[in-house]
FIKEKE-441589 format. One line per field, with one value per residue (C-alpha): residue number from 1; residue in three letters; y, z, x. Coordinates in Angstrom, 2 decimals. Layout:
N
n = NUM;...
res = ALA;...
py = Y;...
pz = Z;...
px = X;...
This chain:
448
n = 1;2;3;4;5;6;7;8;9;10;11;12;13;14;15;16;17;18;19;20;21;22;23;24;25;26;27;28;29;30;31;32;33;34;35;36;37;38;39;40;41;42;43;44;45;46;47;48;49;50;51;52;53;54;55;56;57;58;59;60;61;62;63;64;65;66;67;68;69;70;71;72;73;74;75;76;77;78;79;80;81;82;83;84;85;86;87;88;89;90;91;92;93;94;95;96;97;98;99;100;101;102;103;104;105;106;107;108;109;110;111;112;113;114;115;116;117;118;119;120;121;122;123;124;125;126;127;128;129;130;131;132;133;134;135;136;137;138;139;140;141;142;143;144;145;146;147;148;149;150;151;152;153;154;155;156;157;158;159;160;161;162;163;164;165;166;167;168;169;170;171;172;173;174;175;176;177;178;179;180;181;182;183;184;185;186;187;188;189;190;191;192;193;194;195;196;197;198;199;200;201;202;203;204;205;206;207;208;209;210;211;212;213;214;215;216;217;218;219;220;221;222;223;224;225;226;227;228;229;230;231;232;233;234;235;236;237;238;239;240;241;242;243;244;245;246;247;248;249;250;251;252;253;254;255;256;257;258;259;260;261;262;263;264;265;266;267;268;269;270;271;272;273;274;275;276;277;278;279;280;281;282;283;284;285;286;287;288;289;290;291;292;293;294;295;296;297;298;299;300;301;302;303;304;305;306;307;308;309;310;311;312;313;314;315;316;317;318;319;320;321;322;323;324;325;326;327;328;329;330;331;332;333;334;335;336;337;338;339;340;341;342;343;344;345;346;347;348;349;350;351;352;353;354;355;356;357;358;359;360;361;362;363;364;365;366;367;368;369;370;371;372;373;374;375;376;377;378;379;380;381;382;383;384;385;386;387;388;389;390;391;392;393;394;395;396;397;398;399;400;401;402;403;404;405;406;407;408;409;410;411;412;413;414;415;416;417;418;419;420;421;422;423;424;425;426;427;428;429;430;431;432;433;434;435;436;437;438;439;440;441;442;443;444;445;446;447;448
res = MET;THR;ASN;ALA;ALA;PHE;SER;LYS;ARG;ASP;LEU;ALA;VAL;LEU;TRP;HIS;PRO;CYS;THR;GLN;MET;HIS;ASP;HIS;GLU;GLN;PHE;PRO;LEU;ILE;PRO;ILE;LYS;SER;ALA;LYS;GLY;VAL;TRP;LEU;GLU;ASP;PHE;ASP;GLY;ASN;ARG;TYR;LEU;ASP;ALA;ILE;SER;SER;TRP;TRP;VAL;ASN;LEU;PHE;GLY;HIS;ALA;ASN;PRO;TYR;ILE;ASN;ALA;ALA;LEU;LYS;THR;GLN;LEU;ASP;THR;LEU;GLU;HIS;VAL;ILE;PHE;ALA;GLY;PHE;THR;HIS;GLN;ALA;ALA;ILE;ASP;LEU;ALA;GLU;LYS;LEU;VAL;GLN;VAL;THR;PRO;GLU;GLY;LEU;SER;ARG;CYS;PHE;TYR;ALA;ASP;ASN;GLY;SER;SER;ALA;VAL;GLU;VAL;ALA;LEU;LYS;MET;SER;PHE;HIS;SER;TRP;GLN;ASN;THR;GLY;GLN;ILE;GLN;LYS;THR;LYS;PHE;VAL;THR;LEU;GLU;ASN;SER;TYR;HIS;GLY;GLU;THR;LEU;GLY;ALA;LEU;ALA;VAL;GLY;ASP;VAL;ALA;LEU;TYR;LYS;LYS;THR;TYR;ALA;PRO;LEU;LEU;MET;ASP;VAL;LEU;THR;ALA;PRO;SER;PRO;ASP;CYS;TYR;PHE;ARG;GLU;GLU;ASN;GLU;SER;TRP;ALA;ALA;TYR;SER;ALA;ARG;GLN;PHE;ALA;LYS;LEU;ASP;ALA;LEU;LEU;ALA;HIS;HIS;ALA;HIS;GLU;ILE;CYS;ALA;VAL;ILE;ILE;GLU;PRO;LEU;VAL;GLN;CYS;ALA;GLY;GLY;MET;ARG;MET;TYR;ASP;PRO;ILE;TYR;LEU;THR;LEU;LEU;ARG;ARG;ALA;CYS;ASP;LYS;TYR;ALA;ILE;HIS;LEU;ILE;ALA;ASP;GLU;ILE;ALA;VAL;GLY;PHE;GLY;ARG;THR;GLY;THR;LEU;PHE;ALA;CYS;GLU;GLN;ALA;ALA;ILE;SER;PRO;ASP;PHE;LEU;CYS;LEU;SER;LYS;GLY;LEU;THR;GLY;GLY;TYR;LEU;PRO;LEU;SER;ALA;VAL;LEU;THR;THR;GLN;SER;LEU;TYR;GLN;THR;PHE;TYR;ASP;ASP;TYR;ALA;LYS;GLN;LYS;ALA;PHE;LEU;HIS;SER;HIS;SER;TYR;THR;GLY;ASN;ALA;LEU;ALA;CYS;GLN;ALA;ALA;LEU;ALA;THR;LEU;ASP;LEU;PHE;GLU;ARG;HIS;HIS;VAL;ILE;ASP;ALA;ASN;MET;VAL;LEU;SER;ALA;THR;MET;ALA;LYS;LEU;SER;GLN;ARG;PHE;LEU;ASN;HIS;PRO;HIS;VAL;ALA;ASP;VAL;ARG;GLN;THR;GLY;MET;ILE;VAL;ALA;ILE;GLU;LEU;VAL;LYS;HIS;ARG;PRO;SER;ARG;THR;PRO;TYR;PRO;TRP;GLN;GLU;ARG;ARG;GLY;MET;GLN;VAL;TYR;HIS;TYR;ALA;LEU;LYS;LYS;GLY;VAL;LEU;LEU;ARG;PRO;LEU;GLY;ASN;VAL;ILE;TYR;PHE;MET;PRO;PRO;TYR;VAL;ILE;THR;GLU;ASP;GLU;LEU;VAL;MET;MET;PHE;ASP;VAL;ALA;TRP;HIS;ALA;VAL;LEU;HIS;ALA;THR;THR
py = 164.89;164.03;160.92;160.80;161.11;158.10;156.00;156.62;155.51;152.48;151.25;151.04;148.76;146.98;144.29;144.20;141.35;140.11;142.73;142.36;145.28;146.00;147.73;150.44;151.58;152.84;152.90;154.83;153.61;155.43;156.55;156.94;159.30;158.78;157.26;157.84;155.73;154.58;157.04;157.08;160.04;160.04;162.79;164.70;165.41;162.96;160.80;157.32;155.59;152.06;149.84;146.64;147.26;147.12;143.33;142.62;143.12;146.41;146.09;149.36;151.89;153.01;154.88;153.68;155.24;152.59;149.83;152.77;153.31;149.61;149.22;152.30;150.73;147.42;148.84;150.28;146.81;144.48;143.96;140.33;137.40;133.85;131.95;128.64;128.06;131.45;133.18;136.76;138.15;139.45;136.08;134.35;136.91;136.44;132.56;132.87;135.38;133.38;130.09;132.23;133.36;130.64;127.87;125.39;122.61;124.65;124.78;125.22;128.13;127.76;130.93;131.67;134.56;135.08;133.38;130.60;129.93;129.11;126.91;125.06;124.59;123.16;120.80;119.52;119.24;116.89;114.88;114.63;113.74;110.81;109.48;109.94;107.69;104.92;105.54;106.19;105.40;108.70;111.10;112.93;116.28;117.14;120.56;122.50;123.51;127.15;127.26;129.71;129.02;130.89;130.82;128.88;125.34;123.51;126.18;126.66;122.92;122.48;125.70;125.32;128.93;128.25;131.85;131.24;127.36;126.04;127.42;125.57;122.32;120.22;121.30;120.31;117.54;115.72;116.40;115.15;117.74;117.95;120.21;123.53;124.38;127.93;128.98;131.02;127.61;126.93;126.35;128.98;129.27;126.68;128.00;128.23;125.74;123.35;123.56;123.69;120.47;119.00;119.46;118.17;114.89;114.90;115.66;112.82;110.38;111.35;111.11;107.73;106.13;107.82;107.93;105.37;107.74;111.32;113.41;116.33;118.66;122.25;124.78;128.68;128.52;130.38;132.58;131.42;134.90;134.75;132.62;135.60;135.86;133.03;132.21;129.15;128.00;127.04;123.60;122.49;123.38;121.24;118.05;118.50;118.36;115.22;113.58;113.99;112.77;109.59;108.97;109.96;112.77;115.99;119.34;122.62;125.46;128.75;131.63;133.78;135.98;135.49;135.48;138.41;139.47;139.50;137.22;138.56;136.50;136.59;133.67;131.91;128.69;129.96;130.25;126.28;125.78;123.62;123.58;122.38;120.49;123.28;127.06;129.28;133.04;135.63;139.00;140.76;139.21;142.53;144.60;145.34;146.35;143.64;140.02;137.36;134.02;131.37;127.67;126.76;123.04;120.90;119.48;115.49;116.46;118.33;114.97;113.23;115.11;115.21;112.41;111.64;113.40;109.95;109.26;112.05;112.98;116.49;119.30;120.83;123.77;127.17;130.70;133.42;135.85;133.02;134.93;138.14;140.78;143.81;141.79;140.05;143.35;144.52;141.64;142.05;145.23;144.42;142.01;144.39;146.85;143.88;143.98;147.74;148.64;145.82;145.28;142.25;144.13;147.36;145.52;144.21;147.99;148.60;145.14;146.09;149.34;147.49;145.26;148.23;149.96;147.33;146.79;149.17;146.91;143.95;144.87;146.16;144.52;143.33;142.03;138.44;138.13;140.30;138.21;139.23;137.41;140.08;142.58;141.40;142.04;141.06;141.96;139.66;141.61;139.34;140.05;138.47;138.46;135.75;133.05;134.41;134.20;136.17;138.62;137.49;137.93;139.77;142.78;143.19;144.87;144.64;146.69;149.37;149.64;150.01;152.57;154.71;154.53;155.43;158.74;159.33;158.72;154.91;152.21;148.95;146.10;143.53;139.92;139.45;140.77;140.56;143.62;143.29;145.55;144.46;148.25;148.85;148.46;152.09;153.19;155.63;155.38;158.48;156.92;153.84;155.71;157.37;153.92;152.35;155.35;155.57;151.71;152.10;154.75;152.70;149.62;151.89;152.93;149.61;147.93;150.49
pz = 121.60;125.02;126.66;128.89;125.61;123.62;126.91;127.50;124.01;124.23;127.50;126.06;123.41;123.48;125.46;125.71;125.88;128.95;130.85;133.93;132.45;136.12;136.58;134.53;136.54;138.62;135.96;132.73;129.47;127.50;123.90;121.72;118.78;117.27;117.45;116.22;116.93;120.49;121.71;121.58;122.28;123.71;123.02;126.08;124.73;127.13;125.62;126.86;126.13;124.49;126.56;125.89;121.96;122.14;123.37;122.00;118.44;117.40;116.23;114.08;116.16;115.28;112.06;110.43;107.13;105.51;106.09;105.62;101.94;101.31;102.46;100.55;97.44;97.99;98.59;95.22;93.48;95.55;99.11;99.41;97.08;98.08;98.77;97.71;93.96;93.36;94.91;94.26;94.63;97.95;99.70;97.54;97.95;101.86;101.95;99.89;102.39;105.31;104.16;103.76;106.97;109.16;110.50;107.88;106.37;106.70;103.33;103.46;104.80;105.76;106.40;108.81;110.78;114.47;116.73;118.32;114.60;114.05;116.94;115.85;112.49;113.75;115.91;113.52;110.91;113.04;114.38;110.72;109.13;111.87;110.48;106.87;107.63;109.28;112.74;114.46;117.76;117.86;119.50;122.35;122.57;125.63;126.87;129.49;132.91;132.88;129.04;127.01;123.27;122.96;123.69;121.00;122.46;120.87;122.00;125.30;125.86;125.28;127.50;131.32;132.55;135.03;134.81;131.08;131.14;134.28;133.49;130.25;131.28;130.24;126.66;126.30;125.21;127.76;127.17;128.93;131.06;131.88;134.36;133.17;132.65;134.31;135.78;138.54;140.68;140.12;143.27;144.42;142.51;139.98;136.26;133.82;131.69;134.42;135.88;132.54;131.66;134.87;134.13;130.62;132.30;133.49;130.01;128.48;130.73;129.90;126.06;126.39;128.17;125.93;122.92;120.70;121.63;121.02;118.03;119.02;121.96;121.86;123.54;123.56;123.04;125.68;127.35;128.68;127.87;129.19;131.76;133.66;131.24;132.82;130.84;130.47;128.73;125.09;126.03;126.68;123.04;122.08;124.04;123.01;119.62;119.91;122.25;119.40;116.64;118.53;119.68;116.34;117.82;116.11;117.57;117.36;118.35;119.17;118.31;118.09;120.75;120.84;117.12;115.13;117.10;120.50;122.14;120.57;117.44;114.53;116.35;119.36;118.10;116.36;120.05;120.07;116.53;115.88;113.57;114.50;112.69;112.66;113.46;114.53;113.99;114.29;116.35;115.24;111.58;110.20;112.61;114.48;111.67;110.43;111.76;110.21;111.04;109.43;110.25;108.51;108.01;106.27;102.75;104.00;106.23;103.42;101.34;103.77;102.65;98.86;97.13;94.76;95.85;96.14;99.10;101.24;102.55;102.12;105.14;104.95;107.25;105.99;107.13;104.71;105.09;104.75;102.88;102.98;100.41;102.95;105.89;103.53;102.31;105.67;106.83;103.60;104.85;108.50;107.17;104.94;107.74;109.58;106.48;106.05;109.35;110.66;113.67;115.30;115.62;116.79;119.39;121.11;121.96;123.36;125.08;127.10;127.82;129.25;131.31;132.66;133.70;135.20;137.72;140.20;140.99;142.27;145.60;145.91;148.95;147.13;144.00;143.50;140.26;137.60;134.16;130.64;127.26;124.56;124.17;127.07;130.64;133.55;137.27;139.71;142.84;145.89;149.41;151.19;149.24;151.30;150.88;147.26;149.07;146.27;147.18;147.47;143.95;145.48;146.24;142.60;142.97;139.34;138.49;141.04;139.09;135.86;136.78;138.54;135.28;133.19;135.17;134.67;130.73;130.16;129.28;131.31;131.74;134.34;134.17;137.62;140.07;137.02;135.48;131.88;129.47;125.82;123.91;120.19;118.42;117.67;121.03;122.01;125.11;126.68;125.97;127.69;130.76;131.17;130.95;133.75;136.19;135.58;136.42;139.20;141.18;140.06;141.78;145.03;144.97;144.81;147.22;150.20
px = 142.47;144.04;145.20;142.26;140.18;141.50;141.98;138.22;137.38;139.73;138.39;134.95;135.44;138.89;140.46;143.99;146.57;148.24;146.40;143.99;141.74;140.61;144.18;143.00;140.90;143.71;146.45;145.54;146.30;149.15;147.72;150.79;150.39;153.95;157.20;160.71;163.94;163.96;161.17;157.41;155.32;151.77;149.06;149.81;153.54;155.08;158.04;159.08;162.41;161.41;163.57;161.94;161.68;157.67;157.53;161.07;160.34;161.83;165.40;166.26;163.77;160.17;159.62;162.93;163.63;165.05;162.20;159.73;161.06;160.91;157.38;156.28;157.80;156.21;152.82;152.66;153.54;151.45;150.45;149.36;148.37;147.19;150.47;149.00;149.46;151.03;154.22;155.99;159.41;159.71;158.99;161.34;164.02;163.27;163.66;166.73;168.45;167.28;168.51;171.82;172.10;170.53;172.78;174.04;171.68;168.71;167.34;163.51;161.37;157.68;155.93;153.26;152.07;153.36;155.73;153.07;151.91;155.78;155.85;152.50;154.09;157.20;155.37;153.16;156.00;157.68;154.78;153.77;157.40;157.46;154.08;155.00;158.29;156.10;157.30;153.97;154.91;156.64;154.24;155.57;157.47;160.11;160.16;162.08;160.88;160.28;160.05;157.46;156.68;153.52;150.04;148.00;147.07;150.02;152.66;150.81;151.30;155.18;155.42;156.23;154.98;152.12;151.02;149.94;149.32;147.60;144.18;144.28;145.78;142.69;142.86;146.56;148.28;150.90;154.45;157.76;159.50;163.08;164.83;165.82;169.70;168.86;172.10;170.34;170.23;173.99;176.05;178.31;181.49;179.95;180.40;177.28;179.03;179.47;175.81;174.34;176.20;174.99;171.53;171.89;172.41;169.03;167.68;169.78;168.39;164.95;165.61;167.42;164.47;161.68;163.63;161.09;158.11;159.93;159.02;161.32;162.85;161.94;163.94;164.63;168.43;170.57;167.66;164.14;162.71;158.94;160.07;162.00;165.12;166.80;169.89;172.46;175.40;175.86;177.36;173.83;172.73;176.03;175.13;171.67;172.24;174.50;171.90;169.22;171.03;171.99;168.27;166.96;164.84;163.96;165.49;163.12;164.94;162.74;164.55;161.48;162.59;166.54;167.07;168.39;171.02;169.83;172.31;175.31;175.11;172.66;171.34;171.73;172.70;175.50;177.15;177.39;178.03;174.86;172.23;168.38;166.39;163.62;164.49;161.11;161.64;159.33;159.38;162.65;162.18;160.26;162.30;158.90;156.95;154.53;153.51;155.53;157.11;159.03;159.99;163.68;163.87;166.40;165.83;165.72;162.61;160.95;161.23;159.53;156.43;157.25;155.43;152.43;149.22;147.45;149.79;148.26;151.59;151.33;151.65;148.19;148.98;147.90;147.31;145.17;148.11;151.09;153.93;152.62;154.53;154.65;155.65;158.31;159.77;160.08;161.92;164.34;165.05;165.75;168.37;169.79;170.19;172.26;174.78;174.97;175.74;177.46;175.08;176.53;179.89;178.32;176.06;179.21;180.37;176.52;176.32;179.48;178.15;174.83;177.10;179.27;175.97;174.17;177.24;175.63;172.74;175.08;175.37;171.79;170.19;167.03;168.81;169.53;171.08;172.35;172.64;173.50;173.60;174.12;171.81;169.51;170.07;167.88;167.88;166.12;164.36;164.53;162.59;165.64;169.00;171.09;168.38;166.92;163.41;161.52;158.67;155.08;153.79;150.75;153.05;153.78;157.03;157.56;154.48;155.81;159.25;157.05;154.74;157.67;159.88;157.00;156.66;160.29;160.33;161.29;159.21;160.18;157.92;159.07;158.30;157.08;160.19;162.64;163.55;165.09;166.48;166.09;166.49;166.71;170.09;169.95;169.98;172.81;175.14;173.57;169.94;171.44;172.79;169.27;167.48;169.71;169.51;165.56;165.80;168.34;165.77;162.72;164.24;164.99;161.23;160.09;162.14;161.91
């Protein structure tokens, strides 16, 4: 079978995510036959370097032998069992491990299926906890401009990217929105820390005014990923944790995209030495193998639900595949690999190489910003560099980068006009050189 044959079958029956399907009349789908390490191979024999970890999920390469072996062993023992009234070893082992490696004080683990579901769980837990303790006036959530937390209605409501949210606005709950600490907008010669702290003052004023009605603040620590890989300084998290304690407001850290080493530490919150009240995890949790998410929270929050059945305080949120044994085993194998290969230390070398290779973009006449946090590098294209005037979205410059790079064997998937790199941690220096070189020529192609 060829790419064309599979594409024809696909387009007859499937509807793909985050896609205008009409585009595929001009740009063919790419059916993938197999994958190994950082490489994908299609049915026509073409190979593509997976520079975005297949939507930010793959940490240790495709078909990783260690994760494969763990899944094969689990498959012969238990694939899944109802998680209400029952339990199993993989779920227990994983919860114990997550409690061990996440920020201090997070001692309870609740499983769900995906990132959006984890956010829904955290929102509902926060709201419900205040209800259970008699503070029924606390019904509002605070989010940041340009934030993204998922596509289900609760998660969409606490996000702020109009592209995803605007159409569904009539369906969504009202939230309070604070200015982003996004350092793209800092003054010339202003440090990331100074700008982030200055922006926090605006959030602090909002919290002070509305504290009596706020359940929680939800944030993406350090990087607003779907919002264009916009970045900020850890001081913002430090100040926010302090303010949430002051005003009796929960802090929800959405580390779905930035957790598990993406920002240079295992969890982004570590860089501010804080612990949230809820920590949402998914994507890299299973190394890119299977859907799974987890919400870590504190014993004190857990206790607000713990009571006699007749008190009707139980948290009744559920998913059919909660605590799936195969997914939990994949996650355990993924966490094992962090320890076996000292991944956080190894990533420091990779991120330094990425920093060096991205320098060539700094003086490009249509690049407004080159930014990096750990293993994430972003390059922002603009029409006019001095004024930072963006290209009209209708020109789809990022899409031009995407298609050029595919022809040269690299999978990039820009966010609008932001080209970003978020590769698996098993990538080599030579592969990084190729990735950035193809991106350079793709940018030249798209901006001339």
